[in-house]
Residue, then its C-alpha position, 0 to 999 in steps of 0.5 A: m500500500l505504501a509502495l502504491a502511494e509513493e508510486r502514484q503520489a497519492d494522499i489516500v490509498c485503499d484496497d479491496l476488502l476480504l470479507v470474513g463471515e462471523g465465526t469463520h476464519e477464511p474469507e468468503s469473497t471480496l468486496f469488489t467481487v460481490h459488487a462486480e455488477r455495479l462496479g465492473r471488473i477491477d483488475s488494476p489500481f484506479e483513482v477515485s474522484a469526488l464524483k466517483m466517490a459519490t457515485d460508486d460509494f467506496g466509503i466502506l474501504k479502509p483508507l491510509f492517509r498521507r499525514e502531510f495532506l491531513t495537516a495541510s488541509g485540516v480535514r478531520y473525521n466528524p465525531a457526530f457520525r457513527a456510520g458513514e464517517d469514512f465516506e464523509m471524510l473521504l469525500r471532503c478530502l477529495l473536495a480538498s484536492a486529495r489524490m485517492v488511489v485504490s488497489h485492486e488487491a484485497l489485503y484488509f480482512y473485514r468482519a461484520r460482528r453481530d454486536s457492531l453498528i452495521a449488524s443493525p442495518v436500520r440503525c446504520l442506514s438511518q445514520i448514513l442518511e443523516m450524514t448524507d443530509a448534512l453533506i448535501q446541506d453544506m455543499d455549494a450546488k453551484t460549485h459542485g452540481e454534479i456531486v450534489e446530484a450524485l449525493e441525492s441519488y446516493r440518498r435515494r438508494k439508501r432510503d430504498e435500502l432502509v425501506d427494505a431493512r425495516f421489513r427484512e429485520p423483523l422478517h429474519a427475526g420471525r416477527w411476522g405480525e410486525c411484518l404484516s403491520i408494516a406492509v398494511k401501513n405501506p401498501t405502495m411498498l408491497l413490490r419491494y416487500a415481495a422482493v425481500l420475502g423472495e430472498r427467503f421464501l421465493p414462492v411466497g415472494v412471487l405470489l405477493a408480487i403477482a398480487a400487487 
């Protein structure tokens, strides 16, 4: 990673993540492999601009920062954010003219523990949306119009994920009454809920999708 930073004169370097499941020791996959349909094939180091960060969402990556850049720019992590803080920090660094390079190699072992923040998608996504709202509010749309548009699209995607998570969480816990209550209160979301049901009970999900 340090060699890549020196070679590319980067202020920030990251790598792909080795995804390790709870209770296991061997990686199940890598982040770029899991998201290959969205990100495309990645087989060499690449640079990330502020627009690419907002569009492709590399906020989950674990960055190494050049100390001189942080000292000169004054950019720091915002302690108010407990989720999405890397995304927010990286985007503000890129807006401050940082050069960010990502390695295609997976070197960092990433494990999502049951007691971690991301183990509760509803809580995590709610806080990511708060972070995104704050970013959009603070950004000058005249100067960074494309980035604001990308952030608004990112926010819509996270809102959709939150809708799914609010239904998926009680579903996985077997709280059927809560799932039914959510569906009754949000009839316009039945197709989304059917897709979530289809993840676990494909025939039921298909029937609900047809009925909707």
